[in-house]
Structure formats: C-alpha cells, structure tokens
DRENDO-596439 format. One line per field, with one value per residue (C-alpha): residue in one letter; chain; x, y, z. Coordinates in nm, 2 decimals, decimal comma, always signed. Example, Ala and Ser with C-alpha at 12.3 -4.5 7.8 and 13.67 -1.06 7.14 Angstrom:
<lofis>
res = (A:S)
chain = (A:A)
X = (+1,23:+1,37)
Y = (-0,45:-0,11)
Z = (+0,78:+0,71)
</lofis>
This chain:
<lofis>
res = (M:Y:K:K:S:F:S:Q:F:I:C:I:L:L:F:L:S:L:S:A:S:P:A:F:T:A:G:T:D:R:C:S:E:E:G:I:I:V:K:N:L:A:L:V:D:L:W:Y:R:K:N:N:G:P:C:T:I:W:R:D:N:H:I:F:I:M:K:P:Q:D:T:F:D:I:Y:S:D:L:V:C:E:T:S:S:C:T:Q:N:P:L:Y:D:D:Y:R:K:A:D:Q:D:A:D:C:A:V:R:I:L:R:D:C:N:L:S:D:M)
chain = (A:A:A:A:A:A:A:A:A:A:A:A:A:A:A:A:A:A:A:A:A:A:A:A:A:A:A:A:A:A:A:A:A:A:A:A:A:A:A:A:A:A:A:A:A:A:A:A:A:A:A:A:A:A:A:A:A:A:A:A:A:A:A:A:A:A:A:A:A:A:A:A:A:A:A:A:A:A:A:A:A:A:A:A:A:A:A:A:A:A:A:A:A:A:A:A:A:A:A:A:A:A:A:A:A:A:A:A:A:A:A:A:A:A:A:A)
X = (+2,19:+2,37:+2,39:+2,02:+1,93:+2,17:+2,02:+1,67:+1,77:+1,93:+1,62:+1,39:+1,62:+1,63:+1,25:+1,19:+1,44:+1,28:+0,92:+1,01:+1,17:+0,85:+0,74:+1,05:+1,01:+0,63:+0,66:+0,91:+0,86:+1,10:+0,98:+1,04:+1,39:+1,36:+0,99:+0,69:+0,66:+0,31:+0,22:-0,06:-0,28:-0,60:-0,59:-0,57:-0,31:-0,33:-0,15:-0,01:+0,15:+0,43:+0,46:+0,26:+0,51:+0,44:+0,16:+0,33:+0,18:+0,16:+0,12:-0,07:+0,16:+0,43:+0,54:+0,64:+0,81:+0,61:+0,82:+0,67:+0,73:+0,58:+0,23:+0,09:-0,23:-0,37:-0,57:-0,76:-0,68:-0,36:-0,39:-0,43:-0,77:-1,00:-0,91:-0,91:-0,95:-1,22:-0,94:-0,58:-0,40:-0,13:+0,19:+0,01:-0,27:-0,01:+0,17:-0,15:-0,23:+0,12:+0,02:+0,33:+0,57:+0,76:+0,71:+0,50:+0,13:-0,08:-0,35:-0,66:-0,96:-1,13:-0,80:-0,85:-0,52:-0,41:-0,10:+0,14)
Y = (+3,79:+3,46:+3,48:+3,55:+3,25:+3,02:+3,13:+3,07:+2,73:+2,64:+2,75:+2,55:+2,24:+2,28:+2,31:+2,01:+1,80:+1,89:+1,84:+1,50:+1,36:+1,26:+1,07:+0,85:+0,77:+0,72:+0,34:+0,32:+0,34:+0,60:+0,53:+0,16:+0,18:+0,45:+0,39:+0,63:+0,86:+0,82:+1,10:+1,07:+1,37:+1,20:+1,44:+1,15:+0,90:+0,57:+0,24:+0,00:-0,33:-0,34:-0,68:-0,84:-0,71:-0,54:-0,29:+0,05:+0,40:+0,63:+0,97:+1,25:+1,44:+1,17:+0,95:+0,60:+0,47:+0,22:+0,00:-0,24:-0,55:-0,40:-0,43:-0,19:-0,27:+0,05:+0,04:+0,29:+0,12:+0,06:-0,32:-0,33:-0,50:-0,24:-0,17:+0,20:+0,12:-0,09:-0,21:-0,13:+0,05:-0,14:+0,01:+0,05:+0,25:+0,49:+0,51:+0,60:+0,87:+1,02:+1,22:+1,44:+1,14:+1,30:+0,97:+1,14:+1,10:+1,18:+0,97:+1,15:+1,04:+0,71:+0,61:+0,86:+0,91:+1,24:+1,36:+1,56)
Z = (-4,52:-4,50:-4,12:-4,09:-4,31:-4,13:-3,79:-3,91:-4,04:-3,71:-3,52:-3,74:-3,71:-3,33:-3,31:-3,53:-3,33:-3,00:-3,12:-3,27:-2,96:-2,78:-3,10:-3,08:-2,71:-2,71:-2,72:-2,44:-2,06:-1,92:-1,56:-1,55:-1,42:-1,15:-1,08:-1,06:-0,76:-0,61:-0,36:-0,10:-0,14:-0,01:+0,29:+0,53:+0,64:+0,46:+0,50:+0,24:+0,19:-0,07:-0,23:+0,05:+0,31:+0,64:+0,69:+0,66:+0,73:+0,43:+0,57:+0,39:+0,15:+0,15:-0,14:-0,24:-0,55:-0,77:-1,00:-1,27:-1,06:-0,74:-0,60:-0,35:-0,16:-0,01:+0,32:+0,54:+0,87:+1,06:+1,05:+0,67:+0,67:+0,53:+0,16:+0,07:-0,30:-0,47:-0,70:-0,61:-0,89:-1,07:-1,23:-1,56:-1,40:-1,25:-1,58:-1,77:-1,51:-1,57:-1,88:-1,89:-1,85:-1,56:-1,36:-1,08:-1,00:-0,70:-0,54:-0,42:-0,22:-0,33:-0,50:-0,79:-0,97:-1,11:-1,29:-1,07)
</lofis>
C-alpha cells in the first residue's frame, strides 16, 4: 500500500515538474546563443547577404543559422539585386514562427515562415 502511494506521488511530482518547466522559460530566448536554423524549402535556390556581406547561394533544402545580431537579406537572383521577400524577416520573426521552441524554422515560397 505504501509503495503504491509513494509511486503515485512520484509520478504526480514528475508530471508537475515537467509541465511547469515551459512556464519558467517562457520569457527567455533559448535560441539566442546557438541561433535559429532556417531551412530553405521554397523549392528553388535563393541567394542571401548576411550582415551586408557577399552574395551567397542558398540552395533548396539547405540551412543557415540566424542569430539575434544577424541580418539576412534574401534574393531571387544570383547578383542579389531582386529581393525575394517584400520585407526580409528579422530574428524576432523567425523566433515567432518557431512555435515549439526547437530553434528551427523553414522558409517557404514568398518568404512565408513555418515551424519545422
């Protein structure tokens, strides 16, 4: 009898501790240190400039890492003149799209962001 009650108590305690964890971390940004993985699933190759750097190809189904201090301008041409997005997403946009907080999102056609 005592073992059964103790086991139930431990199970309830474990359940409560696991369900309360997201509430304590809701105000923190887990992804800020390592960055958010952004995967190109637009079905076409794109190009980008990271922090106004060189024009770099971003192949379909490949990733880049977005950190809070980074800027990524996404283009549809190889000379980085034709913007692929009406407004390039910022770190906060990627973070909002990451609904399960696993620090991974995908970018679809027309720069639509989706959780991965």
